[in-house]
C-alpha positions, 0 to 999 in steps of 0.5 A: 610314765613314772612321776618325777618326785622332788627327791629325784630332782634334788638327786639330779641337781646334786649330780649336775652341781658335782659335775660342774665342780669337777669342771671347775677343778679342771679349769684350775688345772689350766689356771683358768680358775676364777678369782674366788679364793678357792683351792683345788684341794677344797674343790676336789673335796666338794666334788667327791663328797657331793657325788657320794652324799647326793648321788651314790647313796640316795638313788639306790635308797630310792630304788630299794624303797620303791621295790618294797612299796610293791610288796603287800603289807609294807610297814608304812612307818618303815616306808615313811622313815626311809623316804625321810632319810633319803630326803635328809641325806640329800639336804644335809649333803647339799648343805655340806657342799659350800663348806667343803668348797670354801673350807674343806675340812677346816673349821669355820669361825662362828663368833668366838668359836670355830666349828668344822661344819663340813665334818659335822654335816657329813656326820648328819648324812651318816645318821640319815643312813642309819635311819634308812637302814632302820626303816629298811629293816621294818619294811624288809618283810614286804620285799617279795623278791628274796634274791634282791633282798639278799643283795640289798642286805649286803649292800647296806651292810657295807654302807654301815661298815664304811661309816664306822671307818669315817667315825673312827677318823674323827676319834683318832683326830681327837685322841691321837692327832699326830698319828697321820698314817692311822687317820689316812688308813681309816679314811681309805678304809671308809673309801674302799668299803664305800666304793668297792662294797656299797657301790658295787653291791648296790649296782649288782642289786639293781642289775639283778632286780631289772635283769633277773638271774635264775639259780642255774645261771650261777656257776657257784651260789650267789652267796659266793659272789656276795661273800667275796665282795663283802670280804674283799672290799674293805681289804683293798684300803691300802691301795689308797696309801702311798706304796712307800708307807706300806709294809709287804703284808699290807700290800699283800692284803690289798692284792688278796682283797682285790683279787677276791672281790674281782672274782666275786664280781666276775662271777656275778657278771657271768651269771647276769650275762648267762641270763641273756636278758641284757642283750639288745638293751641299754643295760649293756653299757653299765654292765660293760663298765662294771666288767672293765672295773673288775678286770682292772682290779684283778690285773692290779692284784696279779701284776707289779704294784707299779703298773696300775694303782701306784699311778694317780691318773689310773686311779682316777680313771678306775674310780670314774669307771665305777662311779661316773660310768657304771653307777651313773649309767645303771641309775639312768638306765633304770629310770629311762626304762620307766619314762617316755623319752627317746633313746637318743637322750640316754645315748647322749649321756652315754657318749658324754661319759665315754668321752670323759673316761677316754680323756682320763686316760690321756694323762696316764702311762697308757697314753704314748709320751710322744703325744703328750702336751699341755693340750691334754689339760684343755681337753680334759676341762672341755670333756668334764663339762659334757656329763653335766650338760647331757644330764641337764638336757635329759632332766629338762626332757623328763620335766617336759614329758611329764608336763605334756602328760598332765 
């Protein structure tokens, strides 16, 4: 059984805390928020940033590092730098959480001055990403699987590009603070490149690592899929901006980027499906959700813009299909295959996530208006608690199993 390291404990703690923060946000939607002086906007910022910094980045980092450690002649300096970078990413991500929760992006008064501590700590997180990439580059020659190495390279490139969008927001705030549209555009460039680029390519890297794909399984070269996603992902950033602020050319750019990215993703899923290694396995869950995400993205690219991403509820559903659904289940499937834990515990996580995703459809246009009502928001709050409980139960079982072996 794989040893549970402290980095995994920190990552699981980050997920549980982020999920409970999402539950807190849902309580606020039904006016059950405790009298702590918290705003819903700040709660949302704390939830999303911790999910990004403490879950969506460190775990792919760990998987990449573990893959390299199995190779011969791995650079010990590179491996050590990668481990330190993962730990620092988690610690700075957790350190930024209370400031996002209490202040959002606002400065914090410290004596006679004030500092935007949440933004500063977020900057340190991205510096840790650069440290990991440097360590990865030093250890990269030891990665024997050249296919995985190609996808790892692509994923880390997208993470690097996304960080440039985040730094650019800070520059515009200092140089031209009145240019809100540019700041909004750069913010969504970061988000689009991060989620559609880094997260998607990290997921595909994991699938290909655990479900090897033969060259004959690809209808076209794997580089076609990689290139489509890498080019298309950043171009989807206009989807996050209100349609009333978009020019026809920007909206067309988003559509083309989404279509190109979805085509690349669908080809990758076809190749993984052709390999047949996913059958009768827990990998079917994250693969199915990635497929759903790709179909939604392709649909949004060809149908009228008012149909999908112009609706806030559908955007939230789409984002959770990718991050809570596909990404979380893929990470837990990767871990579950290396530990001695009954499948029922993993299935508990699956059903908790399926229930959340189902509940997120209720406040969208896809749900019949005749069945709407305030009860939906109570159900959303109840469902939001389930993933935190399921992951906690699985986490406790992991610790018990390891203690029994020792």
